[in-house]
C-alpha positions as CSV (number, residue, x, y, z in Angstrom):
1,X,-55.2,-92.9,59.3
2,X,-56.4,-96.3,59.9
3,X,-56.6,-95.4,63.6
4,X,-59.1,-92.6,62.9
5,X,-62.1,-94.6,64.3
6,X,-60.4,-94.9,67.5
7,X,-59.0,-91.1,67.6
8,X,-62.0,-89.2,66.3
9,X,-65.2,-91.2,67.1
10,X,-64.7,-91.1,71.0
11,X,-64.8,-87.3,71.1
12,X,-68.2,-87.6,69.2
13,X,-69.7,-90.9,70.9
14,X,-69.1,-89.4,74.4
15,X,-71.5,-86.7,73.6
16,X,-74.1,-88.9,72.0
17,X,-74.0,-91.8,74.4
18,X,-74.1,-92.1,78.1
19,X,-71.0,-93.5,80.0
20,X,-72.6,-96.9,80.3
21,X,-73.5,-96.9,76.6
22,X,-70.1,-95.8,75.5
23,X,-68.6,-98.4,77.9
24,X,-70.6,-101.3,76.3
25,X,-69.6,-100.2,72.7
26,X,-66.1,-100.1,73.7
27,X,-66.5,-103.6,75.5
28,X,-67.5,-104.9,71.9
29,X,-64.5,-103.2,70.3
30,X,-62.2,-104.6,73.0
31,X,-63.4,-108.2,72.6
32,X,-63.2,-107.7,68.6
33,X,-59.7,-106.2,69.0
34,X,-58.4,-109.1,71.1
35,X,-59.9,-111.7,68.8
36,X,-58.6,-109.8,65.6
37,X,-55.1,-110.0,66.9
38,X,-55.5,-113.9,67.5
39,X,-57.2,-114.3,64.1
40,X,-55.0,-112.2,61.9
41,X,-51.7,-113.4,63.7
42,X,-50.0,-110.5,62.0
43,X,-49.7,-112.7,58.8
44,X,-50.4,-110.0,56.2
45,X,-47.5,-107.8,57.5
46,X,-45.2,-110.7,56.4
47,X,-45.8,-109.2,52.8
48,X,-43.9,-106.3,53.6
49,X,-40.8,-108.4,53.8
50,X,-41.4,-111.1,51.2
51,X,-43.1,-109.0,48.5
52,X,-40.2,-106.5,48.8
53,X,-37.5,-109.1,49.0
54,X,-38.9,-111.3,46.2
55,X,-41.4,-109.1,44.1
56,X,-41.4,-111.9,41.3
57,X,-43.4,-114.2,43.8
58,X,-45.7,-111.7,44.9
59,X,-49.0,-113.6,44.1
60,X,-47.8,-116.8,45.8
61,X,-47.2,-115.0,49.0
62,X,-50.5,-113.1,49.0
63,X,-52.3,-116.3,48.3
64,X,-50.5,-118.2,50.9
65,X,-51.3,-115.2,53.4
66,X,-55.0,-115.3,52.6
67,X,-55.1,-119.1,53.2
68,X,-53.4,-118.7,56.6
69,X,-55.6,-116.0,57.8
70,X,-58.7,-117.8,56.9
71,X,-57.4,-120.8,58.6
72,X,-56.5,-118.9,61.8
73,X,-59.7,-116.7,61.8
74,X,-61.9,-119.8,61.5
75,X,-60.2,-121.7,64.2
76,X,-60.3,-118.5,66.5
77,X,-64.0,-118.1,65.9
78,X,-64.8,-121.7,66.7
79,X,-62.8,-121.7,69.7
80,X,-64.4,-118.6,71.0
81,X,-67.8,-119.9,70.5
82,X,-67.0,-123.2,72.3
83,X,-65.4,-121.5,75.3
84,X,-68.2,-118.9,75.5
85,X,-70.6,-121.7,75.6
86,X,-68.7,-123.7,78.1
87,X,-68.5,-120.7,80.5
88,X,-72.1,-119.8,80.0
89,X,-71.4,-116.4,78.2
90,X,-68.8,-115.2,80.6
91,X,-66.2,-115.0,78.0
92,X,-67.7,-112.4,75.5
93,X,-71.2,-112.0,77.0
94,X,-74.1,-111.6,74.3
95,X,-71.8,-110.3,71.8
96,X,-70.8,-113.8,70.1
97,X,-72.9,-113.5,67.1
98,X,-71.9,-109.9,66.2
99,X,-68.3,-110.9,67.0
100,X,-68.4,-113.7,64.8
101,X,-69.5,-111.9,61.7
102,X,-67.5,-108.8,62.3
103,X,-64.4,-110.7,62.8
104,X,-64.5,-112.8,59.8
105,X,-65.2,-109.9,57.3
106,X,-62.8,-107.6,59.1
107,X,-59.6,-109.9,59.1
108,X,-59.9,-111.8,55.8
109,X,-58.9,-110.2,52.5
110,X,-57.2,-107.2,54.2
111,X,-53.9,-107.4,52.8
112,X,-53.8,-104.3,50.6
113,X,-51.9,-101.8,52.8
114,X,-49.1,-104.4,53.6
115,X,-48.7,-105.2,49.9
116,X,-48.7,-101.7,48.7
117,X,-46.2,-100.7,51.2
118,X,-44.0,-103.5,50.0
119,X,-44.3,-102.1,46.5
120,X,-43.7,-98.3,47.8
121,X,-47.2,-97.5,46.6
122,X,-47.7,-95.0,49.3
123,X,-50.4,-93.0,47.5
124,X,-52.5,-96.1,47.2
125,X,-52.2,-96.9,50.9
126,X,-53.1,-93.3,51.8
127,X,-56.2,-93.3,49.5
128,X,-57.3,-96.7,51.1
129,X,-56.8,-95.9,54.7
130,X,-58.5,-92.4,54.3
131,X,-61.5,-93.8,52.6
132,X,-61.8,-96.5,55.2
133,X,-61.3,-93.9,58.0
134,X,-64.1,-91.6,56.6
135,X,-66.5,-94.6,55.9
136,X,-66.1,-96.0,59.4
137,X,-66.3,-92.7,61.4
138,X,-69.3,-91.5,59.4
139,X,-71.1,-95.0,59.8
140,X,-70.5,-95.3,63.6
141,X,-71.3,-91.6,64.4
142,X,-74.4,-91.5,62.2
143,X,-75.7,-94.8,63.9
144,X,-75.2,-93.3,67.3
145,X,-76.9,-89.9,66.5
146,X,-79.9,-91.5,64.9
147,X,-80.4,-94.3,67.4
148,X,-78.3,-93.9,70.6
149,X,-78.5,-97.7,70.5
150,X,-75.1,-99.7,70.9
151,X,-76.5,-102.7,69.0
152,X,-77.5,-100.5,66.0
153,X,-74.0,-99.1,66.0
154,X,-72.4,-102.5,66.2
155,X,-74.6,-103.9,63.2
156,X,-73.8,-100.8,61.1
157,X,-70.2,-101.3,61.6
158,X,-70.6,-105.1,60.6
159,X,-72.4,-104.0,57.5
160,X,-69.7,-101.6,56.5
161,X,-66.9,-104.2,57.0
162,X,-69.0,-106.7,55.0
163,X,-69.2,-104.4,51.9
164,X,-65.2,-103.9,52.3
165,X,-64.8,-107.7,52.4
166,X,-66.8,-108.4,49.4
167,X,-65.2,-105.5,47.3
168,X,-61.7,-106.9,48.4
169,X,-62.7,-110.2,47.3
170,X,-63.7,-109.1,44.0
171,X,-60.5,-107.0,43.5
172,X,-58.4,-110.1,44.2
173,X,-60.3,-112.4,41.8
174,X,-60.0,-109.6,39.1
175,X,-56.4,-108.9,39.5
176,X,-55.0,-112.2,40.7
177,X,-51.9,-113.2,38.7
178,X,-51.6,-116.7,37.4
179,X,-49.0,-118.9,35.8
180,X,-46.0,-117.5,37.4
181,X,-43.2,-119.8,38.6
182,X,-43.8,-120.8,42.2
183,X,-41.1,-120.8,44.8
184,X,-40.7,-124.2,46.2
185,X,-39.6,-123.0,49.5
186,X,-42.2,-120.2,49.7
187,X,-44.4,-121.9,52.3
188,X,-41.6,-122.8,54.5
189,X,-40.0,-119.3,54.4
190,X,-43.2,-117.5,55.3
191,X,-44.4,-120.0,57.9
192,X,-40.9,-119.6,59.6
193,X,-41.3,-115.9,59.6
194,X,-45.0,-115.7,60.5
195,X,-44.9,-118.1,63.5
196,X,-42.7,-116.2,65.9
197,X,-43.7,-112.6,64.6
198,X,-47.4,-113.8,64.8
199,X,-47.0,-115.2,68.4
200,X,-45.2,-111.9,69.4
201,X,-48.0,-109.9,67.8
202,X,-50.5,-111.8,69.7
203,X,-48.7,-111.2,72.9
204,X,-48.2,-107.5,72.2
205,X,-52.1,-107.3,71.5
206,X,-53.1,-109.1,74.6
207,X,-50.5,-107.2,76.7
208,X,-52.1,-103.9,75.5
209,X,-55.7,-105.3,76.0
210,X,-55.0,-106.9,79.2
211,X,-55.6,-103.7,81.4
212,X,-58.8,-103.1,79.6
213,X,-59.9,-106.6,79.9
214,X,-59.2,-106.5,83.7
215,X,-61.2,-103.3,84.1
216,X,-64.2,-104.6,81.9
217,X,-64.4,-107.6,84.1
218,X,-63.8,-106.0,87.5
219,X,-65.3,-102.5,87.1
220,X,-67.8,-103.0,84.3
221,X,-68.7,-100.7,81.2
222,X,-68.4,-97.6,83.1
223,X,-64.9,-98.3,84.5
224,X,-63.9,-99.2,80.9
225,X,-65.3,-96.1,79.5
226,X,-63.1,-94.1,81.9
227,X,-60.0,-96.2,81.1
228,X,-60.6,-96.0,77.4
229,X,-60.4,-92.2,77.6
230,X,-57.3,-92.4,80.0
231,X,-55.4,-94.5,77.3
232,X,-56.8,-92.2,74.5
233,X,-53.3,-91.3,73.2
234,X,-52.6,-95.1,72.2
235,X,-53.8,-94.5,68.8
236,X,-51.7,-91.4,68.5
237,X,-48.6,-93.5,69.4
238,X,-49.6,-96.1,66.7
239,X,-50.0,-93.4,63.9
240,X,-46.8,-91.5,64.8
241,X,-44.5,-94.4,65.4
242,X,-45.9,-97.2,63.1
243,X,-46.0,-94.6,60.2
244,X,-42.2,-94.7,60.3
245,X,-41.8,-98.3,61.2
246,X,-44.0,-99.7,58.2
247,X,-42.3,-97.5,55.8
248,X,-39.0,-98.6,57.0
249,X,-39.3,-102.2,57.1
250,X,-39.7,-103.0,53.3
251,X,-36.7,-100.7,52.8
252,X,-34.5,-102.5,55.2
253,X,-35.7,-106.0,53.9
254,X,-34.8,-104.8,50.3
255,X,-31.4,-103.5,51.0
256,X,-30.1,-105.9,53.6
257,X,-29.0,-109.4,53.0
258,X,-27.2,-110.2,56.3
259,X,-26.7,-108.5,59.6
260,X,-23.0,-108.3,59.1
261,X,-23.3,-105.5,56.4
262,X,-21.5,-102.3,57.4
263,X,-23.7,-99.8,59.1
264,X,-26.7,-102.0,58.4
265,X,-28.6,-100.3,61.2
266,X,-28.1,-96.7,59.9
267,X,-31.7,-96.4,58.6
268,X,-33.2,-97.7,61.8
269,X,-31.1,-95.4,63.9
270,X,-32.3,-92.5,61.9
271,X,-35.9,-93.6,62.1
272,X,-35.4,-93.8,66.0
273,X,-34.4,-90.2,66.1
274,X,-37.4,-89.2,64.0
275,X,-39.6,-91.1,66.3
276,X,-38.2,-89.0,69.2
277,X,-38.7,-85.8,67.3
278,X,-42.4,-86.6,66.8
279,X,-43.2,-88.5,70.2
280,X,-41.3,-86.3,72.8
281,X,-43.3,-83.1,72.2
282,X,-46.5,-85.0,72.0
283,X,-45.8,-86.4,75.4
284,X,-44.8,-82.9,76.8
285,X,-47.9,-81.0,75.2
286,X,-50.5,-83.8,76.2
287,X,-49.1,-84.0,79.7
288,X,-49.2,-80.3,80.3
289,X,-52.8,-80.0,79.0
290,X,-54.2,-83.2,79.9
291,X,-56.9,-81.9,82.0
292,X,-58.2,-79.3,79.5
293,X,-58.0,-82.0,76.6
294,X,-60.1,-84.6,78.6
295,X,-62.7,-82.2,80.0
296,X,-63.1,-80.4,76.6
297,X,-63.2,-83.3,74.2
298,X,-65.1,-85.8,76.4
299,X,-66.9,-84.0,79.2
300,X,-67.0,-83.6,82.9
301,X,-68.1,-87.3,83.5
302,X,-64.5,-88.3,82.5
303,X,-62.4,-86.1,84.9
304,X,-61.4,-89.4,86.6
305,X,-59.7,-90.3,83.4
306,X,-57.2,-87.4,83.7
307,X,-54.5,-89.1,86.0
308,X,-54.6,-92.1,83.8
309,X,-54.3,-90.1,80.9
310,X,-51.2,-88.4,82.3
311,X,-49.3,-91.5,83.5
312,X,-49.9,-93.4,80.3
313,X,-47.8,-90.7,78.7
314,X,-44.8,-92.5,79.9
315,X,-45.4,-95.1,77.2
316,X,-44.6,-92.5,74.6
317,X,-41.0,-92.6,75.7
318,X,-40.7,-96.4,75.4
319,X,-42.3,-96.2,71.9
320,X,-39.5,-94.1,70.6
321,X,-37.5,-97.4,70.0
322,X,-39.1,-100.0,67.8
323,X,-37.0,-103.2,68.0
324,X,-39.3,-105.1,65.7
325,X,-38.1,-103.3,62.6
326,X,-34.4,-104.4,62.6
327,X,-35.2,-107.9,63.9
328,X,-38.0,-108.6,61.3
329,X,-35.8,-107.2,58.5
330,X,-33.3,-110.1,59.1
331,X,-36.1,-112.6,59.9
332,X,-35.1,-112.9,63.8
333,X,-38.6,-112.8,65.0
334,X,-38.1,-115.3,67.9
335,X,-36.7,-112.8,70.4
336,X,-40.0,-110.7,69.8
337,X,-42.1,-113.5,70.8
338,X,-40.0,-114.3,74.0
339,X,-39.8,-110.4,74.9
340,X,-43.5,-110.1,74.6
341,X,-44.1,-113.2,76.7
342,X,-42.0,-111.7,79.5
343,X,-44.0,-108.4,79.2
344,X,-47.4,-110.0,79.3
345,X,-46.5,-112.0,82.3
346,X,-45.0,-108.9,84.2
347,X,-48.2,-107.2,83.2
348,X,-50.5,-109.8,84.5
349,X,-48.7,-109.8,87.8
350,X,-48.6,-106.0,88.3
351,X,-52.3,-105.8,87.1
352,X,-53.5,-108.3,89.8
353,X,-51.4,-106.4,92.5
354,X,-52.3,-102.8,91.4
355,X,-55.7,-102.7,90.0
356,X,-57.6,-103.8,93.1
357,X,-55.6,-101.3,95.4
358,X,-54.8,-98.4,93.0
359,X,-57.7,-98.7,90.6
360,X,-57.4,-97.4,87.0
361,X,-54.2,-95.8,87.6
362,X,-52.7,-99.3,88.5
363,X,-53.7,-100.8,85.2
364,X,-51.8,-97.8,83.4
365,X,-48.6,-98.5,85.7
366,X,-48.7,-102.2,85.1
367,X,-48.5,-101.8,81.3
368,X,-45.8,-99.2,81.5
369,X,-43.4,-101.3,83.7
370,X,-44.0,-104.4,81.6
371,X,-43.1,-102.4,78.4
372,X,-40.0,-100.9,79.9
373,X,-38.5,-104.4,81.0
374,X,-39.4,-105.7,77.7
375,X,-37.5,-103.0,75.9
376,X,-34.3,-103.9,77.8
377,X,-34.6,-107.5,76.8
378,X,-35.1,-106.6,73.1
379,X,-32.3,-104.2,73.1
380,X,-29.8,-106.9,74.3
381,X,-31.1,-109.2,71.6
382,X,-30.9,-106.7,68.7
383,X,-27.3,-105.9,69.7
384,X,-26.6,-109.5,69.6
385,X,-28.3,-110.1,66.2
386,X,-26.4,-107.3,64.7
387,X,-23.1,-107.9,66.5
388,X,-22.8,-104.5,68.0
389,X,-22.8,-103.0,71.4
390,X,-26.0,-102.3,73.3
391,X,-25.1,-98.7,74.0
392,X,-24.4,-98.2,70.2
393,X,-27.8,-99.2,69.1
394,X,-29.3,-95.7,69.5
395,X,-28.0,-92.3,68.4
396,X,-28.0,-91.1,72.1
397,X,-26.5,-87.7,71.1
398,X,-29.2,-86.8,68.8
399,X,-31.9,-88.2,70.9
400,X,-30.4,-86.0,73.8
401,X,-30.5,-83.0,71.6
402,X,-34.2,-83.7,70.9
403,X,-35.0,-84.0,74.6
404,X,-33.1,-80.8,75.3
405,X,-34.9,-78.9,72.6
406,X,-38.3,-80.0,74.1
407,X,-37.3,-79.2,77.5
408,X,-36.1,-75.7,76.6
409,X,-39.3,-75.2,74.4
410,X,-41.6,-76.2,77.4
411,X,-40.9,-73.0,79.1
412,X,-43.4,-71.4,76.7
413,X,-46.1,-73.6,78.3
414,X,-45.6,-72.1,81.9
415,X,-48.5,-70.4,83.7
416,X,-52.3,-71.1,83.7
417,X,-53.2,-68.2,81.4
418,X,-53.2,-70.4,78.4
419,X,-56.3,-72.2,79.4
420,X,-57.8,-69.9,82.0
421,X,-59.6,-67.9,79.4
422,X,-59.2,-69.8,76.1
423,X,-59.7,-73.3,77.3
424,X,-58.7,-75.8,74.4
425,X,-57.9,-72.9,72.0
426,X,-55.4,-71.7,74.5
427,X,-53.8,-75.1,74.7
428,X,-53.6,-75.2,70.8
429,X,-52.1,-71.9,70.9
430,X,-49.6,-72.9,73.5
431,X,-48.8,-75.9,71.4
432,X,-48.0,-73.7,68.4
433,X,-45.9,-71.5,70.5
434,X,-44.0,-74.6,71.7
435,X,-43.5,-75.8,68.2
436,X,-42.4,-72.4,67.1
437,X,-39.6,-72.7,69.6
438,X,-39.0,-76.4,69.3
439,X,-38.3,-76.6,65.6
440,X,-35.8,-73.9,65.4
441,X,-34.0,-75.4,68.4
442,X,-33.7,-78.8,66.6
443,X,-32.0,-76.9,63.7
444,X,-29.9,-74.9,66.1
445,X,-28.7,-78.0,67.9
446,X,-28.1,-79.5,64.4
447,X,-30.2,-82.7,64.8
448,X,-29.4,-84.5,61.5
449,X,-32.8,-85.6,60.9
450,X,-34.3,-82.4,61.3
451,X,-31.9,-80.6,59.4
452,X,-32.5,-83.2,56.3
453,X,-36.1,-82.7,56.7
454,X,-35.6,-79.0,56.3
455,X,-33.3,-79.2,53.3
456,X,-36.0,-81.7,51.7
457,X,-38.7,-79.3,52.1
458,X,-36.8,-76.5,50.9
459,X,-36.0,-78.6,47.8
460,X,-39.7,-79.5,47.3
461,X,-40.6,-75.6,47.7
462,X,-38.1,-74.6,45.0
463,X,-39.3,-77.3,42.6
464,X,-42.9,-76.3,43.2
465,X,-42.0,-72.6,42.5
466,X,-40.1,-73.6,39.4
């Protein structure tokens, strides 16, 4: 739900703003996103492990996280301002003031989701993210509708995040627990965890943003606007995959004490199959109706983004497997840092080669190649950490059944009649037909996760009727 601004607002903003103006707005968000990755350093997500693992020391880990994020965000802001001055504004242009204020209020005191996930308070997470989603979308779209001015939109977003920052600060002061016994090794444990995982997170963020940064600097706001729409499914990947990963990490951290436990990867293997169930049909449907989706949602001006949209769908298959969860669960985070370093180097090399020759499509291709190579490296490191064979990491039989079900169900998408007369509604109807075949096929092929989900839904239905 936290990706709602990225998912929903482009559909509206591309109608309210010109391609140039939309590109300028996305340029601000691009710089803000890169700096947020550096400033936040993925520190708050450490709470999902430490609060779940040692709930009696919750306040200590929260306070340590807040202090670390305040320090990193201050250093990043000062460093960015100095570098932007040295390079005469070539780094972030005229956005330095807005970026400084926005980054500080956006990053600090934003630990609630990770803490609540560690405490398994899913309802609180849902309420918080939903409220934040609605507020951000309404604020940005309203500002665009009333002014069509990029600066007004940016300052409106800053004002909203400032309100959230103040409210979060007040809540922290009000509910802060004092007087509890402090864990002497708390700082050391959390720093050892956050160092590698934070560096890996920075590299992941830079890797994802590198293509956009290249495009923004070489092709300008218009090129960035087209590339943004071409990679529109990135938030979809985050929503579908991370919804499983974020829920699983506290569970694995609470249950596991050493990688030598029997079948310690069971939950993760099941999560991987669930990710395949969600992501494979998404790739099939989006790839089949890419032209209709882009033209209908964003307009004729973004037709050039269709090939980028289609090639970027290959990322969905890589994202089925999230090696970060099992490695973070046992505090083996160094391989994530090294793997992402390899990925970012490969991405940079391919971007330098492909972007000038192939254009926007080359930026997407470079990212895909880098992510695939990184996946092979992390697979070997995960297998080594858990003392299992690389091939046994994934339930290949079940993932293969999911792929077979999607392939057979894709027969329903044949022909152009779905979109010739009905456009986007035809694509939606085709998607419903696809799912009507896909889901029974999963059950017919006896995919355990699909069967378990069906049994759970039936139980809930009986309980509701009773």
